[in-house]
C-alpha positions as CSV (number, residue, x, y, z in Angstrom):
1,X,-3.8,-54.3,14.2
2,X,-0.4,-52.9,15.0
3,X,2.6,-55.2,14.6
4,X,3.4,-55.1,18.3
5,X,-0.2,-56.1,19.1
6,X,0.0,-58.9,16.7
7,X,3.3,-60.1,18.2
8,X,1.8,-60.0,21.7
9,X,-1.2,-61.9,20.5
10,X,0.9,-64.6,18.9
11,X,3.2,-64.7,21.9
12,X,0.2,-65.3,24.2
13,X,-1.4,-67.9,21.9
14,X,1.9,-69.9,21.5
15,X,2.7,-69.8,25.2
16,X,-0.8,-70.9,26.3
17,X,-0.9,-73.7,23.7
18,X,2.5,-74.9,24.8
19,X,1.4,-74.8,28.5
20,X,-1.8,-76.7,27.8
21,X,0.0,-79.2,25.6
22,X,2.5,-79.9,28.4
23,X,-0.3,-80.4,30.9
24,X,-1.8,-83.1,28.6
25,X,1.6,-84.7,28.1
26,X,2.4,-84.7,31.8
27,X,-0.9,-86.3,32.8
28,X,-0.6,-88.9,30.0
29,X,2.9,-89.9,31.2
30,X,1.8,-90.1,34.8
31,X,-0.9,-92.6,33.8
32,X,1.8,-94.9,32.4
33,X,3.8,-95.2,35.6
34,X,1.2,-95.8,38.3
35,X,-2.1,-97.4,38.9
36,X,-4.9,-95.6,37.1
37,X,-8.0,-94.5,38.9
38,X,-11.1,-92.6,37.9
39,X,-9.8,-89.2,39.0
40,X,-6.7,-89.6,36.8
41,X,-8.8,-90.3,33.8
42,X,-11.1,-87.3,34.5
43,X,-8.1,-85.0,35.0
44,X,-6.6,-86.1,31.6
45,X,-10.0,-85.7,29.9
46,X,-10.4,-82.2,31.3
47,X,-6.9,-81.2,30.3
48,X,-7.4,-82.5,26.8
49,X,-10.7,-80.7,26.5
50,X,-9.1,-77.4,27.7
51,X,-6.4,-77.9,25.1
52,X,-8.8,-78.6,22.3
53,X,-11.1,-75.7,23.2
54,X,-8.1,-73.3,23.3
55,X,-6.9,-74.4,19.9
56,X,-10.4,-73.9,18.5
57,X,-10.6,-70.5,20.3
58,X,-7.1,-69.6,18.9
59,X,-8.2,-70.5,15.4
60,X,-11.4,-68.4,15.7
61,X,-9.5,-65.4,17.0
62,X,-6.9,-65.6,14.1
63,X,-9.8,-65.8,11.6
64,X,-11.7,-62.9,13.1
65,X,-8.6,-60.7,13.1
66,X,-7.5,-62.0,9.8
67,X,-4.0,-62.8,11.0
68,X,-2.1,-66.0,10.3
């Protein structure tokens, strides 16, 4: 893999992980400041699952391409 391709890959992985992490943080904080309902819990659960799945995907991609 070329250096620029590696940089682009890392840039994407970092930006996407940051975005998904911020989604989880935002939903978690919103649960603290208002009455919680079932939909809020489901949204948080889905956001956490997307974040965890992306982290797993990211790790697999790095391992397959043998980049760290």
